[in-house]
N, C-alpha and C positions, 0 to 999 in steps of 0.2 A: 360145317366146313372147318370150324376151329379145331374140333377134335381130330379130324383127319390130318390137318396140317401139323398139329402137335405130334401126332403119332409118327408122321413122316420125319419130323425133326428128331424125335427120340431115336428112331431107327438109324438115321444118318450120323448124328453127332454123339449119341450116347450108347449106341449099339445095344439098345434095349427095344423090346417089342411086346405088345399086348397080343393076346390071341384074338381071333375074330369075334368071338362071343363077348369078350370084355369090351372091345372097341364099339361093337354095335350096341351094347347095353348103355354105354356112355352117350352115344348119339341118340338113342331112344329117349333117355332121360332128358336130354337137351330139347328134343322136339316136344316132349310132353310139357316141359316148362313153358315153351312157347305157346302151346295150346291153352294152358291155364291163363296166360297173359291175354289171350283173345277173348276171354269171357265177358269183359266189359265193353267190347267193341260192338258197334251197331251192325246189325245184319244187313249187309248190302250185297249186291251181285259181285262187286269187286272183292270184298272181304271173303265172301264164300268161296270164290275161286282161289284165293290165297290159301285158305284153310285146306281146300281139296288138294292143292299142290303139295302142301306139307304132309298130308295123309298119304299121298301117293309116294312121296319120298320115303316116309317111314315104312310103308309096306314093301317097297323095293329093298330097303336096307335089311329088313327082317327076312325077306326071301333069300337074299344073298347069303345071309348067315346060315341058312339051312342047306345050302348047296354043298 
């Protein structure tokens, strides 16, 4: 969400914009960093659901980039 909000602010206040690929790449990097931080977390049903939601979000963002 941070990257999207930051992009919004850049567009509104600084009249600058990134292309879709650049923005989705930054989002993907952020999601990957979150996955790395999950490596030490115990495998529980709740944690597995959270990881699955992150993966679904990443897949969605990558599909949007291809449209």
